[in-house]
N, C-alpha and C positions, 0 to 999 in steps of 0.2 A: 785333778776334781777340779769341780765346776768354779769354786775361787778360782781356781790357776789358768782354767781358761778364759774366763771372763774380765781377771789382769789383765792378756794379752790383745786383747785390743790395742793399748798404747802401752810405748818404750821409750820415757826419753832416762837416756844417762850422766841427762849433765842438771845440776841445780842451779831451774833461773832463781834470779833476783830482782830484776828490772821491772819496775813501776809499767804500768800501760801497757803488757805484755798480750796480741787479740793474735788471736784463729781465722782466719780467712774459709767461710760458709764451699765446703765441698760435699755433693751432693752421697750420699754411699757413705762422708767417714763422720767418726765423734773422739771428739775428745774427754777425756776423761781428770780428774784430778782428783788430790784425799785432801782433805779441811784442814787435817786433824796432821801433829807429826807423830814422831812418832814416838811420847811418849802417851797421846793420848791428849795435848792440849790440842784449842785452836786454834789455826796454824795463819793470818795474818794474812799474808803476803795471800792467801787465794782466792780474799775475797770478788766475785764473780758481778759483773754489769753489763744483764742483755742488751743489746742494743737494737733500736729501733731497723727494721730490714729497711736495704735501698731501694730507689723508687723504682717501680715495679714489681719489689721484691716478696716474698712470700716465711717468715717465720714460722716453722716450726722446733717446737721444743720435745724430748725429752728427760722428765731427769729420773734416772735410776739414784735411791739410795740402800746404800752397807751398807754393811755393821757388822762393829769387830767383836765382838761378842753374840751368841746366840740370843736369844729373845725371850725372855719366858714367856708360856704363854699359859 
């Protein structure tokens, strides 16, 4: 399904609970995370703090909003 394919982008087998986890940007790569736990509650461990690009850098971002349930139209 589309949802399964979308989630194939990144697979993490370990729970990361350390503060300050950072990902170095690599052209063509992506990082995806859920900001809610399995009970639908906000997971405060997933706070995102965007950082400015380095000297001579360019920052490109894309937000994709996902939902657990269908959105009523």
